[in-house]
FIDOPA-234439 format. One line per field, with one value per atom (N, C-alpha, C, O, CB): residue number from 1; chain; atom name; x negated, y, z negated. Coordinates in steps of 0.1 Angstrom, whole numbers, plus 5000, padded with zeros to 4 digits. Glycine has a CB too. Example, Ala and Ser with C-alpha at 12.3 -4.5 7.8 and 13.67 -1.06 7.14 Angstrom:
2
nr <- [1,1,1,1,1,2,2,2,2,2]
kette <- [A,A,A,A,A,A,A,A,A,A]
atom <- [N,CA,C,O,CB,N,CA,C,O,CB]
east <- [4868,4877,4868,4858,4887,4872,4863,4871,4866,4859]
north <- [4943,4955,4967,4967,4955,4978,4989,5000,5011,4994]
up <- [4922,4922,4922,4915,4910,4929,4929,4921,4920,4943]
END
This chain:
78
nr <- [1,1,1,1,1,2,2,2,2,2,3,3,3,3,3,4,4,4,4,4,5,5,5,5,5,6,6,6,6,6,7,7,7,7,7,8,8,8,8,8,9,9,9,9,9,10,10,10,10,10,11,11,11,11,11,12,12,12,12,12,13,13,13,13,13,14,14,14,14,14,15,15,15,15,15,16,16,16,16,16,17,17,17,17,17,18,18,18,18,18,19,19,19,19,19,20,20,20,20,20,21,21,21,21,21,22,22,22,22,22,23,23,23,23,23,24,24,24,24,24,25,25,25,25,25,26,26,26,26,26,27,27,27,27,27,28,28,28,28,28,29,29,29,29,29,30,30,30,30,30,31,31,31,31,31,32,32,32,32,32,33,33,33,33,33,34,34,34,34,34,35,35,35,35,35,36,36,36,36,36,37,37,37,37,37,38,38,38,38,38,39,39,39,39,39,40,40,40,40,40,41,41,41,41,41,42,42,42,42,42,43,43,43,43,43,44,44,44,44,44,45,45,45,45,45,46,46,46,46,46,47,47,47,47,47,48,48,48,48,48,49,49,49,49,49,50,50,50,50,50,51,51,51,51,51,52,52,52,52,52,53,53,53,53,53,54,54,54,54,54,55,55,55,55,55,56,56,56,56,56,57,57,57,57,57,58,58,58,58,58,59,59,59,59,59,60,60,60,60,60,61,61,61,61,61,62,62,62,62,62,63,63,63,63,63,64,64,64,64,64,65,65,65,65,65,66,66,66,66,66,67,67,67,67,67,68,68,68,68,68,69,69,69,69,69,70,70,70,70,70,71,71,71,71,71,72,72,72,72,72,73,73,73,73,73,74,74,74,74,74,75,75,75,75,75,76,76,76,76,76,77,77,77,77,77,78,78,78,78,78]
kette <- [A,A,A,A,A,A,A,A,A,A,A,A,A,A,A,A,A,A,A,A,A,A,A,A,A,A,A,A,A,A,A,A,A,A,A,A,A,A,A,A,A,A,A,A,A,A,A,A,A,A,A,A,A,A,A,A,A,A,A,A,A,A,A,A,A,A,A,A,A,A,A,A,A,A,A,A,A,A,A,A,A,A,A,A,A,A,A,A,A,A,A,A,A,A,A,A,A,A,A,A,A,A,A,A,A,A,A,A,A,A,A,A,A,A,A,A,A,A,A,A,A,A,A,A,A,A,A,A,A,A,A,A,A,A,A,A,A,A,A,A,A,A,A,A,A,A,A,A,A,A,A,A,A,A,A,A,A,A,A,A,A,A,A,A,A,A,A,A,A,A,A,A,A,A,A,A,A,A,A,A,A,A,A,A,A,A,A,A,A,A,A,A,A,A,A,A,A,A,A,A,A,A,A,A,A,A,A,A,A,A,A,A,A,A,A,A,A,A,A,A,A,A,A,A,A,A,A,A,A,A,A,A,A,A,A,A,A,A,A,A,A,A,A,A,A,A,A,A,A,A,A,A,A,A,A,A,A,A,A,A,A,A,A,A,A,A,A,A,A,A,A,A,A,A,A,A,A,A,A,A,A,A,A,A,A,A,A,A,A,A,A,A,A,A,A,A,A,A,A,A,A,A,A,A,A,A,A,A,A,A,A,A,A,A,A,A,A,A,A,A,A,A,A,A,A,A,A,A,A,A,A,A,A,A,A,A,A,A,A,A,A,A,A,A,A,A,A,A,A,A,A,A,A,A,A,A,A,A,A,A,A,A,A,A,A,A,A,A,A,A,A,A,A,A,A,A,A,A,A,A,A,A,A,A,A,A,A,A,A,A]
atom <- [N,CA,C,O,CB,N,CA,C,O,CB,N,CA,C,O,CB,N,CA,C,O,CB,N,CA,C,O,CB,N,CA,C,O,CB,N,CA,C,O,CB,N,CA,C,O,CB,N,CA,C,O,CB,N,CA,C,O,CB,N,CA,C,O,CB,N,CA,C,O,CB,N,CA,C,O,CB,N,CA,C,O,CB,N,CA,C,O,CB,N,CA,C,O,CB,N,CA,C,O,CB,N,CA,C,O,CB,N,CA,C,O,CB,N,CA,C,O,CB,N,CA,C,O,CB,N,CA,C,O,CB,N,CA,C,O,CB,N,CA,C,O,CB,N,CA,C,O,CB,N,CA,C,O,CB,N,CA,C,O,CB,N,CA,C,O,CB,N,CA,C,O,CB,N,CA,C,O,CB,N,CA,C,O,CB,N,CA,C,O,CB,N,CA,C,O,CB,N,CA,C,O,CB,N,CA,C,O,CB,N,CA,C,O,CB,N,CA,C,O,CB,N,CA,C,O,CB,N,CA,C,O,CB,N,CA,C,O,CB,N,CA,C,O,CB,N,CA,C,O,CB,N,CA,C,O,CB,N,CA,C,O,CB,N,CA,C,O,CB,N,CA,C,O,CB,N,CA,C,O,CB,N,CA,C,O,CB,N,CA,C,O,CB,N,CA,C,O,CB,N,CA,C,O,CB,N,CA,C,O,CB,N,CA,C,O,CB,N,CA,C,O,CB,N,CA,C,O,CB,N,CA,C,O,CB,N,CA,C,O,CB,N,CA,C,O,CB,N,CA,C,O,CB,N,CA,C,O,CB,N,CA,C,O,CB,N,CA,C,O,CB,N,CA,C,O,CB,N,CA,C,O,CB,N,CA,C,O,CB,N,CA,C,O,CB,N,CA,C,O,CB,N,CA,C,O,CB,N,CA,C,O,CB,N,CA,C,O,CB,N,CA,C,O,CB,N,CA,C,O,CB,N,CA,C,O,CB,N,CA,C,O,CB,N,CA,C,O,CB,N,CA,C,O,CB,N,CA,C,O,CB,N,CA,C,O,CB]
east <- [4991,4999,4991,4983,5009,4992,4984,4990,5002,4980,4983,4989,4991,4985,4980,5000,5003,4989,4982,5018,4987,4977,4975,4986,4980,4966,4965,4967,4969,4971,4968,4969,4957,4949,4978,4953,4943,4949,4961,4938,4940,4942,4934,4922,4938,4943,4937,4941,4952,4942,4932,4931,4928,4919,4924,4935,4933,4934,4945,4942,4922,4923,4919,4909,4914,4927,4924,4922,4930,4937,4914,4912,4911,4905,4898,4917,4913,4899,4895,4921,4890,4877,4873,4871,4870,4872,4868,4857,4856,4869,4846,4835,4832,4836,4823,4826,4822,4811,4800,4813,4817,4806,4791,4789,4810,4782,4768,4764,4766,4759,4759,4754,4738,4730,4753,4737,4725,4713,4703,4728,4714,4705,4704,4698,4693,4712,4712,4724,4727,4706,4734,4746,4757,4769,4745,4754,4763,4765,4761,4759,4770,4773,4770,4771,4788,4766,4761,4774,4784,4750,4775,4785,4782,4771,4787,4794,4792,4798,4797,4801,4802,4805,4794,4783,4814,4799,4787,4781,4769,4793,4790,4783,4781,4788,4793,4770,4766,4765,4770,4753,4759,4759,4770,4770,4751,4781,4795,4802,4814,4805,4798,4806,4800,4788,4809,4809,4804,4804,4801,4792,4807,4809,4819,4817,4811,4831,4844,4840,4844,4858,4833,4830,4818,4819,4824,4809,4799,4807,4804,4786,4815,4821,4830,4830,4832,4836,4844,4835,4839,4852,4823,4814,4806,4801,4806,4807,4800,4812,4808,4796,4823,4835,4837,4838,4851,4836,4834,4823,4824,4832,4811,4801,4801,4797,4791,4805,4809,4819,4819,4813,4830,4839,4839,4846,4853,4826,4823,4833,4838,4822,4838,4847,4840,4828,4855,4849,4842,4848,4860,4846,4838,4844,4838,4826,4839,4848,4844,4848,4857,4852,4842,4846,4845,4837,4835,4856,4852,4858,4867,4857,4853,4857,4861,4853,4843,4874,4883,4879,4884,4904,4870,4868,4881,4882,4859,4889,4900,4912,4915,4907,4915,4922,4917,4924,4929,4902,4894,4898,4897,4893,4901,4904,4893,4888,4918,4891,4879,4887,4895,4867,4886,4892,4882,4872,4901,4885,4880,4889,4900,4876,4884,4893,4885,4873,4901,4891,4886,4894,4906,4881,4887,4894,4888,4877,4892,4896,4891,4899,4912,4895,4892,4898,4900,4893,4886,4912,4916,4905,4902,4929,4901,4890,4896,4890,4877,4909,4913,4910,4913,4928]
north <- [4988,4999,5013,5015,4998,5021,5033,5045,5043,5037,5056,5070,5079,5079,5076,5089,5098,5108,5111,5108,5111,5120,5132,5138,5124,5136,5147,5145,5155,5157,5132,5129,5126,5118,5118,5132,5130,5118,5116,5145,5112,5104,5109,5112,5090,5111,5115,5105,5100,5130,5101,5093,5098,5106,5084,5095,5100,5089,5082,5111,5086,5074,5079,5086,5060,5074,5081,5068,5058,5092,5067,5056,5064,5075,5047,5058,5062,5059,5050,5055,5065,5063,5069,5081,5068,5062,5068,5074,5082,5060,5071,5078,5085,5079,5069,5096,5103,5090,5085,5118,5089,5081,5086,5098,5082,5076,5078,5077,5066,5067,5085,5085,5078,5078,5103,5072,5063,5069,5062,5053,5082,5088,5085,5092,5085,5074,5073,5073,5066,5062,5084,5084,5076,5077,5081,5069,5059,5060,5071,5046,5051,5052,5038,5027,5055,5040,5027,5021,5028,5032,5010,5004,5001,5000,4992,5000,4998,4981,4976,5010,4975,4963,4951,4952,4962,4940,4928,4924,4923,4914,4921,4914,4924,4925,4903,4933,4945,4942,4950,4951,4931,4929,4926,4924,4921,4924,4921,4933,4932,4908,4945,4956,4970,4971,4957,4978,4987,4986,4995,4989,4975,4972,4978,4980,4960,4981,4987,5002,5008,4987,5008,5024,5022,5030,5033,5014,5014,5011,5015,5003,5003,4999,5013,5016,4984,5020,5031,5043,5050,5034,5044,5052,5052,5061,5050,5037,5033,5037,5043,5015,5034,5038,5053,5059,5032,5060,5074,5080,5090,5079,5074,5079,5077,5085,5076,5063,5060,5067,5068,5048,5073,5079,5096,5105,5072,5097,5113,5119,5130,5122,5113,5118,5124,5125,5108,5129,5135,5126,5121,5151,5126,5120,5129,5133,5104,5131,5139,5131,5122,5153,5134,5126,5137,5146,5110,5135,5144,5137,5128,5159,5140,5133,5146,5155,5122,5144,5155,5149,5139,5154,5155,5152,5153,5145,5160,5163,5167,5152,5146,5182,5149,5139,5123,5114,5143,5123,5112,5103,5091,5105,5112,5106,5108,5119,5112,5097,5097,5098,5088,5084,5107,5108,5109,5116,5120,5100,5100,5105,5100,5087,5114,5117,5116,5121,5130,5108,5108,5113,5109,5095,5121,5128,5121,5123,5144,5113,5110,5119,5120,5094,5126,5136,5125,5116,5149,5129,5124,5128,5140,5130,5120,5122,5122,5119,5109,5125,5123,5136,5136,5121]
up <- [5000,5001,5001,4992,4988,5011,5011,5004,5000,5024,5003,4998,5009,5019,4988,5005,5016,5018,5008,5013,5030,5032,5023,5022,5045,5018,5009,4997,4990,5011,4992,4978,4971,4976,4977,4959,4951,4940,4938,4945,4933,4923,4910,4911,4927,4898,4886,4875,4874,4884,4867,4859,4845,4844,4864,4832,4820,4811,4809,4818,4804,4794,4780,4778,4798,4771,4759,4749,4751,4754,4741,4729,4716,4715,4731,4706,4692,4691,4699,4679,4682,4680,4666,4666,4691,4655,4642,4640,4632,4633,4648,4648,4662,4672,4643,4663,4674,4685,4681,4668,4695,4706,4705,4703,4723,4707,4705,4721,4726,4693,4728,4741,4738,4728,4747,4749,4751,4757,4756,4758,4763,4769,4784,4792,4763,4788,4802,4810,4820,4805,4804,4810,4804,4808,4822,4795,4790,4775,4770,4793,4766,4753,4745,4750,4753,4734,4725,4719,4715,4712,4719,4713,4697,4693,4720,4688,4675,4675,4664,4666,4684,4684,4683,4688,4694,4677,4674,4688,4690,4665,4697,4711,4721,4731,4718,4718,4725,4739,4748,4720,4742,4758,4766,4778,4762,4757,4765,4764,4766,4759,4762,4762,4770,4773,4748,4772,4782,4798,4805,4778,4801,4816,4823,4834,4818,4816,4822,4826,4836,4810,4817,4819,4831,4840,4804,4831,4840,4855,4866,4836,4853,4867,4871,4883,4865,4863,4867,4872,4881,4856,4865,4868,4883,4889,4858,4886,4899,4909,4919,4899,4907,4918,4920,4930,4914,4908,4910,4919,4927,4898,4916,4925,4938,4946,4923,4941,4955,4962,4975,4955,4954,4962,4961,4964,4957,4953,4952,4945,4948,4967,4933,4922,4911,4910,4917,4903,4890,4879,4879,4886,4869,4856,4844,4844,4855,4835,4823,4812,4812,4822,4801,4788,4776,4776,4785,4766,4754,4743,4744,4754,4733,4719,4708,4704,4714,4704,4696,4679,4675,4701,4673,4661,4651,4642,4658,4654,4647,4647,4637,4656,4661,4662,4663,4664,4671,4665,4666,4678,4678,4654,4688,4701,4713,4715,4706,4719,4730,4742,4744,4731,4751,4763,4777,4777,4763,4785,4799,4811,4813,4802,4819,4830,4841,4841,4830,4851,4863,4877,4878,4865,4886,4896,4910,4913,4895,4916,4932,4940,4939,4936,4949,4961,4972,4974,4967,4978,4992,5002,5003,4996,5008,5019,5035,5045,5017,5034,5048,5056,5068,5048]
END
């Protein structure tokens, strides 16, 4: 199923996070989960798609609400 021409895709994902995310210095985040090698794959996949499609990805953490938000914008390339 296709999208109408001139349609952009915007995604906003929000997760509760009791502690501020810790950046790993390589554009990713460090996990606090026990099986560290099995986590973070989803965000890496999203970043790869954003890069491939010349999109934008932004993230923010709200210390007051303790919510971590990632927003993705993929522009229509018609």
